[in-house]
C-alpha positions as CSV (number, residue, x, y, z in Angstrom):
1,X,65.6,132.3,125.3
2,X,64.7,128.8,125.4
3,X,63.9,126.8,128.6
4,X,66.9,124.1,128.8
5,X,67.1,121.6,131.9
6,X,70.6,119.8,133.1
7,X,68.6,116.7,132.8
8,X,68.0,116.9,128.9
9,X,71.8,117.7,128.5
10,X,74.0,114.9,127.8
11,X,77.2,114.5,129.2
12,X,80.2,112.8,126.8
13,X,82.4,111.4,129.5
14,X,86.5,110.9,128.3
15,X,86.7,107.3,129.6
16,X,89.1,105.4,126.8
17,X,93.1,107.1,127.5
18,X,95.3,104.0,128.5
19,X,96.2,106.6,131.4
20,X,100.3,105.7,131.3
21,X,100.9,108.0,133.3
22,X,99.6,106.5,136.1
23,X,101.8,103.6,135.4
24,X,101.0,100.1,137.8
25,X,99.1,103.1,139.9
26,X,96.0,102.3,137.6
27,X,95.6,98.5,138.6
28,X,95.3,97.0,134.9
29,X,91.7,99.6,134.0
30,X,91.1,102.6,132.7
31,X,91.5,105.6,134.3
32,X,88.0,106.6,135.3
33,X,87.5,102.7,136.7
34,X,90.6,103.5,139.5
35,X,88.8,103.7,142.7
36,X,88.2,106.6,145.4
37,X,86.9,104.9,148.0
38,X,84.3,102.6,147.4
39,X,83.2,103.1,143.8
40,X,85.5,104.8,140.3
41,X,86.3,107.9,140.4
42,X,84.0,108.3,136.6
43,X,81.4,107.5,139.3
44,X,82.3,110.5,141.5
45,X,82.2,112.5,138.2
46,X,78.8,111.9,137.5
47,X,77.6,111.8,141.4
48,X,78.7,115.6,140.8
49,X,76.7,116.8,138.1
50,X,74.0,114.8,139.2
51,X,73.8,116.9,142.0
52,X,73.4,119.9,139.5
53,X,70.5,118.0,137.7
54,X,72.1,116.3,134.9
55,X,71.5,112.4,134.7
56,X,72.0,111.6,131.0
57,X,75.6,110.1,130.7
58,X,77.7,109.1,127.7
59,X,80.8,107.5,129.0
60,X,83.5,107.1,125.3
61,X,85.2,104.0,126.4
62,X,88.2,102.5,124.6
63,X,91.2,100.9,126.6
64,X,89.8,97.9,128.8
65,X,86.3,99.1,127.6
66,X,84.7,95.8,129.0
67,X,85.9,97.0,132.5
68,X,83.3,99.9,132.1
69,X,80.8,97.8,130.8
70,X,81.1,95.3,133.5
71,X,80.7,97.9,136.0
72,X,77.9,99.3,134.9
73,X,75.8,96.2,133.3
74,X,76.3,94.5,137.6
75,X,75.7,97.9,139.4
76,X,72.9,96.2,140.9
77,X,75.1,93.3,142.0
78,X,77.7,95.0,143.4
79,X,76.0,97.8,145.5
80,X,73.2,95.1,146.9
81,X,72.9,91.5,147.9
82,X,71.5,89.3,145.8
83,X,70.7,86.0,145.3
84,X,71.2,83.7,142.6
85,X,69.8,80.2,141.6
86,X,72.8,78.4,139.7
87,X,70.0,76.5,137.9
88,X,67.9,78.4,136.3
89,X,70.2,81.5,136.4
90,X,67.5,83.5,137.5
91,X,68.7,86.5,140.1
92,X,66.9,88.5,143.3
93,X,68.1,91.3,144.1
94,X,67.7,92.9,147.8
95,X,67.2,96.9,147.6
96,X,69.5,97.9,150.8
97,X,70.9,100.4,148.4
98,X,69.1,102.3,145.6
99,X,70.9,102.3,142.2
100,X,71.3,106.0,141.3
101,X,68.8,107.4,138.5
102,X,71.6,108.1,135.9
103,X,71.0,107.2,132.0
104,X,74.1,105.5,131.1
105,X,75.5,104.9,127.1
106,X,79.0,102.9,126.9
107,X,80.2,104.0,123.2
108,X,82.8,102.4,122.1
109,X,85.2,104.8,120.5
110,X,88.1,102.4,119.6
111,X,91.4,101.8,121.5
112,X,94.2,104.1,120.0
113,X,91.4,107.2,119.3
114,X,91.7,110.4,120.2
115,X,90.1,113.2,122.4
116,X,87.8,115.1,119.6
117,X,87.2,112.0,117.6
118,X,86.0,109.8,120.5
119,X,83.4,112.8,121.1
120,X,82.8,113.7,117.2
121,X,82.0,109.4,117.0
122,X,80.0,109.0,120.5
123,X,78.1,112.3,119.6
124,X,77.3,111.3,115.9
125,X,75.3,108.3,117.4
126,X,74.0,109.4,121.0
127,X,73.8,113.3,121.0
128,X,70.3,112.9,119.3
129,X,68.2,116.2,118.7
130,X,69.4,118.0,121.5
131,X,70.8,121.8,120.7
132,X,73.5,121.8,124.3
133,X,75.5,119.1,125.3
134,X,78.7,118.8,128.0
135,X,81.8,117.2,127.9
136,X,84.5,116.4,130.6
137,X,87.3,114.3,131.2
138,X,87.0,111.1,132.9
139,X,89.9,111.7,136.1
140,X,89.0,115.6,137.3
141,X,87.0,116.3,140.3
142,X,85.1,119.6,141.1
143,X,83.1,121.6,143.7
144,X,82.4,124.2,141.0
145,X,78.5,125.0,140.2
146,X,77.6,122.8,137.4
147,X,74.4,124.5,137.4
148,X,75.8,128.0,137.3
149,X,77.6,127.1,134.8
150,X,75.0,126.1,132.5
151,X,73.0,129.3,133.2
152,X,76.1,131.1,132.0
153,X,76.9,129.3,129.3
154,X,73.0,130.0,127.8
155,X,73.3,133.6,128.7
156,X,76.3,134.7,126.4
157,X,75.5,133.1,123.7
158,X,78.5,131.7,121.8
159,X,79.1,127.8,121.2
160,X,81.6,126.4,124.3
161,X,82.1,127.5,127.4
162,X,85.0,126.2,129.7
163,X,85.7,126.1,133.0
164,X,88.3,127.5,133.8
165,X,90.6,127.2,137.4
166,X,93.9,128.7,139.4
167,X,96.2,125.9,139.6
168,X,97.4,125.9,142.6
169,X,101.2,125.5,142.7
170,X,103.1,122.1,143.8
171,X,106.2,124.3,145.0
172,X,106.4,127.0,147.8
173,X,106.7,130.9,146.0
174,X,109.6,133.0,147.1
175,X,109.3,136.8,146.7
176,X,112.5,138.2,146.4
177,X,114.1,141.5,146.9
178,X,117.2,141.7,145.5
179,X,118.8,138.8,146.8
180,X,116.2,139.0,150.0
181,X,113.5,136.5,150.4
182,X,110.4,139.2,151.6
183,X,108.0,136.8,151.4
184,X,107.1,132.7,151.4
185,X,104.1,131.3,150.3
186,X,103.7,127.5,151.0
187,X,102.2,126.0,147.8
188,X,100.3,129.1,146.5
189,X,97.2,130.0,144.3
190,X,98.2,131.1,140.7
191,X,95.9,134.0,140.9
192,X,97.1,135.5,137.8
193,X,97.2,131.9,135.8
194,X,93.9,130.3,134.6
195,X,93.5,126.8,133.1
196,X,91.4,124.7,131.5
197,X,89.6,122.3,134.1
198,X,87.3,121.0,131.3
199,X,84.1,120.5,132.7
200,X,82.9,122.2,129.0
201,X,79.2,123.2,127.6
202,X,78.9,123.2,124.0
203,X,76.2,124.3,121.5
204,X,75.5,121.3,119.0
205,X,77.9,123.5,116.1
206,X,80.7,122.7,117.8
207,X,80.3,119.2,115.9
208,X,81.3,121.4,112.8
209,X,84.5,121.8,115.2
210,X,85.6,118.1,115.4
211,X,86.4,115.1,113.0
212,X,85.8,111.8,113.7
213,X,89.8,110.6,112.2
214,X,91.3,108.8,114.9
215,X,93.9,111.6,115.3
216,X,91.5,114.4,116.4
217,X,92.4,115.9,119.7
218,X,90.2,118.4,121.6
219,X,92.8,120.6,122.5
220,X,94.7,121.4,119.6
221,X,92.3,122.1,116.5
222,X,88.5,122.1,117.5
223,X,89.2,124.6,121.0
224,X,92.0,126.1,118.8
225,X,89.5,127.2,116.3
226,X,86.7,128.2,118.3
227,X,89.2,130.2,120.0
228,X,90.0,132.0,117.2
229,X,86.5,132.3,115.8
230,X,85.8,134.2,119.5
231,X,83.3,131.2,120.4
232,X,84.8,130.1,123.1
233,X,84.0,131.5,126.8
234,X,85.2,130.9,130.5
235,X,83.6,130.1,133.6
236,X,85.8,131.0,136.4
237,X,86.1,129.2,139.5
238,X,88.6,129.5,142.3
239,X,87.2,126.7,144.8
240,X,88.4,123.2,144.4
241,X,89.4,121.3,141.2
242,X,91.8,118.5,140.7
243,X,93.0,116.3,138.2
244,X,94.0,112.1,138.3
245,X,97.0,112.4,136.3
246,X,99.6,110.9,138.9
247,X,99.9,108.2,141.6
248,X,100.4,111.3,144.2
249,X,97.3,112.2,142.9
250,X,95.1,109.3,143.5
251,X,96.2,109.1,146.6
252,X,95.5,112.6,147.6
253,X,91.9,112.3,146.4
254,X,91.5,108.7,148.3
255,X,93.1,110.8,151.4
256,X,90.4,113.4,150.9
257,X,87.9,111.2,150.5
258,X,88.5,108.9,153.4
259,X,88.8,112.1,155.7
260,X,85.2,112.7,154.9
261,X,85.9,115.7,153.6
262,X,85.6,115.8,150.1
263,X,85.2,118.8,148.5
264,X,83.4,117.5,145.8
265,X,80.6,116.0,147.9
266,X,80.0,119.3,149.6
267,X,77.7,122.2,148.4
268,X,79.0,124.3,145.4
269,X,82.1,126.2,145.6
270,X,82.8,129.9,144.5
271,X,82.3,130.7,141.1
272,X,81.6,133.3,138.4
273,X,81.1,133.7,134.5
274,X,83.7,136.0,133.7
275,X,84.4,135.6,129.9
């Protein structure tokens, strides 16, 4: 098995959706640019990947793509003091805070393009000759060991790997015996249920399952066909995972960050590679 290092695996991040479920909480910007603490959520996602060795990122942009572009083009000025000569337009940066060593590509994939088509279009231009690539959503955070997931992916030999997570119920669960309640669990983990947590890895053969037509949805025909062909494996993770679907989700992430105990910033959580 050829050696594959995380830094050689490009990470395609879906950043083009409208974020309609966030409503006004999206603050008129693409959902991946909604801030958690002092940076947008997409930067938290990229930092998580970087801790596991990944450094090449392709942001599949659509809605308000200029917000993404401006942030990364202006990163040095956002993160550091700088002096500008307004006459000559010369800028001197005072590097009190080093920029991360990410390689970032902004891939314009259209306003109304669906998730599968965004990946197909961006990968056609920016995948290069690598055999493996990662895909994730621009609104999800986890403490999963993404390095161990890559090892699992390389070991099983199939086309795709998805991070599988146990969802936490938003409601208390009652254990009943006839009409008598014999147990009560406040927001328990649904241990018998596994859902798609994103954080995918694919071999380049997955491109054959995608379509650049704007209506190609990753979670529909491509992943269903991959599953039917027996080519999708699950890397199971029972640690922290959250996505920013609602204002409540955003506020929860911000609260964790402000507490100084954000799980995605710490050590990798427990995971195993049961297929």
